[in-house]
N, C-alpha and C positions, 0 to 999 in steps of 0.2 A: 173308266180312264178319263182324266180331265183334259180339257182343251188347253193347248199351249197358245198363248197370245204373244205375238211379236211386239216387243217393246223397243221403240226407237232409242238408239244410243244417243246420249247427249254429249257430243264432242265439243270441246272448247273451240269456238270459232276462231279461225286464224286472224280475223280482223277485229276481234273484240278489244285488243289492246292498242290498236292504232286506228286513227281516223282515215276517212276515204282518201284525202290527198297523199298521205304518207304511204298507204297501201298501194295506190295507183302508181306512185313514183317507183316503188319497189318492183311492181309488176311490169312497168314500162322498161325498167332497166333489164329485167329478165328477158323480156321480149326482144330487146335490142341485142343483148349479149348472146342469147341462144339462137335467135332466128334472123337477126339483122333486119328487123322490121321496126319502124318508128311507131310509137304509140298513137300518133295522130292519124295513122292509117286505119285505126279501129274506131268505130262510132262511139261516142260517149255513152249512149244508151247500152251498148254491149258491156263496157267497163262497169257501168252501174249494176247491170244484171249479175255480173260475176261477183261483185262486192256483196250484193244483197243475198246471193246464194252462198256466201261465206267461203268462196274459194281462196286458197292461199295465193300468194304472188306468183309462185311457179306454176301452179295449176291454171291460173288466169292467163299467164303468158302462153302456155301450151294451147289452151282453148282459143286464145286470140289468134295464134298462128293458123289454126284450122279455119277460123272465120275468114282470115285474110286470104288464105289459099283458095277457099271455096267461093269467094266473092270476086275473084280476079279472073280474067280470061287466061287461058293457057299461053305459055310463051311460044 
């Protein structure tokens, strides 16, 4: 019986068709609309990581909201 190798799927990256500024603007709008958080509350290095990891704007906004909530003291 042969071994089965896992082959990573090559998904089209959500940011292949748009540059970083356009992608970030879209992600910032999602973050504001969905979570009422300004994009400036998230460090630029975090946005860059999300972009490099090829997250879509909505995914990046969701993750940014988590970063925001976990980095702030409770109300």
